[in-house]
N, C-alpha and C positions, 0 to 999 in steps of 0.2 A: 643718133646715139642716145642711149638711155641716160636718165639723170645720174644714176650711180656711176656709170662709165664715164660720163662727162666730168663729174666731180673728181674721180680718180685720175683722169688725164690732167686736169688743171692742177690738182694738188701735187701730183708727181712732178710736173714741170716747175712748180714753185719751189719744191724741195731742192731740185737741181740748182735753181737760181741761188737759193740760200747757201748751199755748199760752195758754189763757184765764187760768189762775192765775198764770202768769208776768207777764202784763200787769197783773193786779189787785194783785199783791204788791209790785211795784216802788215804788209810792207809799209804802208803809210803810218800806221800806229807805232811801229818800231823803228821809224826813220832815224831818230836821234841816236839810238844804239847802233844801228847799221852804219851810220855815218862814221862813228868812232872806230868801228871794227874794220871797215873796208876802205875808208878814206881818212886815215889818221892825219891830223894836222895840228899845228899850234893854235890855229884859229877855229873855234867851235862853229862859227858861221860857215866857214868853208866846208867843214865836214857835213853840215846840215844841207847846204846847197848841193853838194855832190850827191848825197843820198836822195834828195828830192829830184835831182837830175835823172837818176836811175828810175825813180818812181815815174817821172814824166815819160821816160823811154817806153814804158809799158803802154802808154797812151799813143805815142807817136806811131807805133807799128799797128795800132788797132785798125786803121783803114785797110791795111793788108789783110787782116783777119776778116774784116767786113766783106772785102771783095771775094776772098776765098769761100767763106761760109755762105755768103749771100748767093753766090753762083750755085753752090751745092744745094742750098735750100730752095731756090726758085726752079732748078732743073730736076733735082733728084729727090726732093722732099725735105720738109722742115725737120722731121724727126731724125733723119740721118745726120744732118748738120749739127743738131744739138747734142747728139750722142758723141760725135767726134770732138766737139768743142769742150765738153766737160772732161774728157780724157786728156786733152792737151793741157788743161789747167792742172790736173792732179799731179802729173809727173814733175814739171818744173818746181811746183810748190814743195814737194818732198826734197828735191835736190837743194833748194835754197836752205832748208833746215839742216843740211849736211855740209854745206860749203866751208872750206877752210878760209880763214880771215887773212888780211893783208900781212900780219906778222908771221903767218905760216908759209904763204906762197908768193908774197909780194904782189906785183901788178896783175897776176893771174886771178887773184881774188875778185877785184872789181870787174874784170872782164867776164868771168864766169857768172857773177851776180847779174851783170847787165844782160847777158845772153838768156838767162832763165827768166828775167823780168820781161824781156821781149817776147818770149814764147808765151808767157802768161797773157801779155797784151794781145797777141794774135788770137788766142782762145777767147778772150773777153770781147774782141771785135766781132766774133760770130755769135756769142751767147746772148747778150742782152736783147739785141734787135730780133734775134730768132725766137727768143722766149716770148716776147710780147706779141710777135706775129702769130706764133703757134697758139697761144692762149686765146687771143681775141678772135682768131679764125674758128675756134670751137664755140664761139659765143654769139648769141643773137645781137643784132645791131644796137638795140635799145639797152643792152647791158654791157657793151664793150668798154665803156668808161670804168665801170666798177671792176670788171675782170682785169683790165689793164692796170688799175690801181692795186689790185691784189698781186699782180706780177711785180710791180715796183716794190710793194711792201715786202715781198719775199726776198728781193735783192737787199732791201734795207735790213731785213732780219739777219741776212748773212753778214752785213757790215756791222750790225749791232752785236752779233755773236763775236765778231773779231774785236770790237771795242771792249766788250765785256771780258773776253779772254785776256786782252792786254791789261785791263784793270785788275783782273784776278791775279795774274802772275806778278804784277807790280806790287800788289798788296801782300802776297804771301812769301815773296822772295826778297832777299837782301839785294841791294843794288849791285854788289859784286857778282852774286850768283846769276842775276838777271842778265848782266852783261856778258858773263862768261859762257853760260849754256842755256839759261832760262828762256831767252828769246827764241831759241830754236824749236822748243817744244810745241808751240802753237802751229808752226808750219808743218811739223811732222804729224800732228793730230789732224790737220786739214786734209792731208792726202787720203786718210782713211775714210773720212766722211764724204770726200769727193767721189771716191769709187762707189760708195753707196748710191750717190746721185746718178752715177753712170749706169749702174744696174737698173735703177728705177726708170730712167728715161727710155731704156730699151723696151720697157713693157707697155708704153703708151701707144695709142692709135694715131695715125697720120691725120693732119689737118683736113677736114672735109672740103674746104674751099680749094686747097691744092689738088686734092683728088678729083674734084669737079673740073679744074683746069686741065688736068691730064686727060680726063675722059673726053672733054671737048677739043682736045689737042690745041689748046690756047696758050701753051707754054711758049716762051720765046727762047731762041737759041743763045741770044746775047742780051741779057737784061740790061747791062750797063749802056749798050748802044741805044736802047729804047729810052732809058732815063735821060741820056744826054740829048736826044732829039726831041722828046716830047714833055719832059718833066723838069727841065732845068730851073725854071722860075719857081715852081712849087718846092723843089729841093732847097733852093736858096732861102726861101721864107721859113721852111721847116727847120733848117739849121739855125737860123736866127732865133727862132722860138725856143729851140732845144738848148741853146747856149746857156740860158739862165739856169736851166735844170742841172747842167753839169757844173758850172762855175760855182753856184751857190752851195752845192753839196760839198765839193772838194775844198772850198774855202772854210766853210762853217763846221764841217764834221770830220774832216781828215786833217787839214792844216791847223785848225783851231787848237787841237790838243798840243801840238808842237809850239804854237804861238804862246799859249798860256804858260807852258813850262820853260821854254827857251827865252822868250822875250819878257814876259811878266813875272817869271820866277814862281809860278804856282806849283805846288807839289804834284807829281805825276799821278798819284792815285786819285787826288781831287779832280784833276783835269779829265781823266778817263771816266770817272763817275758821272760828272756833269754831262759829258759827251754821251755816255751810254743812256742816261735817263732821257735826254732830249731826243735821242734817236728813236726812242719808243714813241714820243710825241709826234715826230715826223711820220712814223709808220701809221699811226692812228689817223692823223689829219690827211694823209695821202689817200687812204681808203674813203674817207668822208668826202673829200673834194672830188674824187673820181666818181662817186655815186651822184653827187650834185651835178656833175657835168653831164650825166645822162638825162637829167631833168631840166637843167637850165642852159646847157650848151657849153662846149669846151672853152670858147672864147671868153665868156663872161667870167668864169672861174679863174682862168689863167691871167686875165687882165687885172682882176682884183688882187691876186697874189703878187703880181709884178708891181702894182702901185704900193702895196705894203712894203716891198723892198725899197722902193724909191724914197718913200717918206720916212722909213724907220731905220734903215741900216746905219746911217751916220750917227744919230743920237744914241742908238743902242751900242755901237762900237765905243762911244765915249764912256758909256756905263761899264763896258768890259775893261777899259783901261784904268778904271779906278782901283783895280786889283782886289775889289771886295768879292768874296766868294758868292755872296747873296746877289749882288748886282750882275755878276757874270752869269749865274744860273738864270736869272730873270731875263736878261738880254738874249741869251741863246734860246730860251724857251719861246720868246716872241718870234725870233727869227726861224725857229723850228716850225712854227705855224705857217709862216710864209713859204718855207721850203716845201712842206707837205702840201700846201694849197696849190703850189705850182706843179709838183710832181704828179699828182693824181691824174689829171686829164691828158698829160703828154703822150702816153702810149697810144690811146685811142686817136688823138689828133694825128699822130704820125701814120698809123695804120690806115685811117680814113683818107689820108692825103694821096695815096697811091693805089693803083689797081692791083689785083691779086697776082697777076703774072710777073710783076717786078717788085712786089711789096717787100720781100725779105731783103733784096739788094738795096732798094731805096731807103728803107728804114735803117739798114746797116750803114749806108753812106751818111745819113743824117746824124746818127749817134756817134759815128766814128770819125767824122770831121769835127763836130762840135766838141766831143770829149777830149781829144788830144789838144786842140787849139785853145780851149778855154778851161777845161776841167783839169787835165793832167799837168799842165804847165803852171797852173795857178799857185800851188805851194812854193815852187822854186822861184817864180817871178816875184811874188810879194815878199818873200824872204830877202831876195836881192834888192828890191826897191826900198824896203825898210832899212836895210844896211846902208844904202847909198843916200837916202833922203833923211834918215833919222826920224821919220814920221811913222808912228804906230797906227795912223789912220789910213794908210795905203789900202788895206783890204776893204775898208768901207767905201772908199772912193771908187775902187775898181768894181765892186759889186753893184753899186748904185748906177754907174754908167752902163753896165751890162743889162740891168733891169730896164732902163730906158729903151735900149735897142730892142730887147725881147718884146716889150710891150707893143712896139710898132710892128714887129714881124708877125706877131700872133694875129693881127687884124687881117692879114692877107693869105693865111693858110686856108685852103678850101677843102671841102669834103667831096672827093671825086665819085664817091659811091652813093651819094644822096643829093637830092635837090635842095634840101635845107642846108643852111650855113652851119659850120661847126661853132 
């Protein structure tokens, strides 16, 4: 493939990621408002836990999406799976922006909301793993870290766009307008840009590694069976390593805005602004750490980031709990460096852990077991634990423990496509 064609393929895939993650992340940023409108209660904590329960449901069904799209991607092509995935995200996102609230249709409101969120989750289950598989398979082995980092950065850009959009609407609209109709507008905007991503993905070329597998007739009819028989141990370690990737992000950059407003009483526009600025930091550090992983190895960079979480999370959370805007910003900035440092090498680590013929399915299983168990449930779980224990340090303890486990798991993930260690 020529260099311009390669750049067009990679950039198009990244734009698709941006749009898809924008749509998916909006729900988390508007969770406090959604909780009031779809789960009205005398107890604000109950509203919030209910909203985050629906947020988590989008993760719980992700393994189903991973199975469906992984099977399509390994048997019929990465491109076909990715085109279908982004279309499945666009339609439910638009419907969420149009749904009636509990005051309008009663119990049907949360049921419809849950259904749309689950469809979004199925889409996401096939998109992220497929996009990193697709992009890295277009790339030379000595640049897979960097290209995988760009893939993650494009997803972060979508979440950043979601955060910036939430901050913008919180700033320009009154609270009553935001709660009555303003929250719907970002969802309706999301479907338009998502269809643009759908069109762009249809224009890209198929993965050369997948085409080579087809040419050599090395595809397997049942990728999941091969994974179960030959790659169980590798899959387990990959999930353990990826856990910190999911948990750290959803605690620090989705849940944290709600924590700052609902637990610490920080103004919504300040919380969103801090979050948005530090998401930019995460994106930059992600690309940098991915590039370094090509030079120094995935394991070294991931271990360094995990150690930063272990030694820094608890004291930094103490800084956050001072309620000082300056302290909150500095603490999240340092944690953003740890998040980006861990994010960068993860895509290449996953891709190199499995052979081409089952790669899409295996990476989908890795991300879609880790994501629901540790990422999607984190906001709901820590909200409940803070309410039960009265301790605002719960998120820090949870994240520190996860970092210890991930640090151990990283040491055992092998590169099956090269003799050298990852």
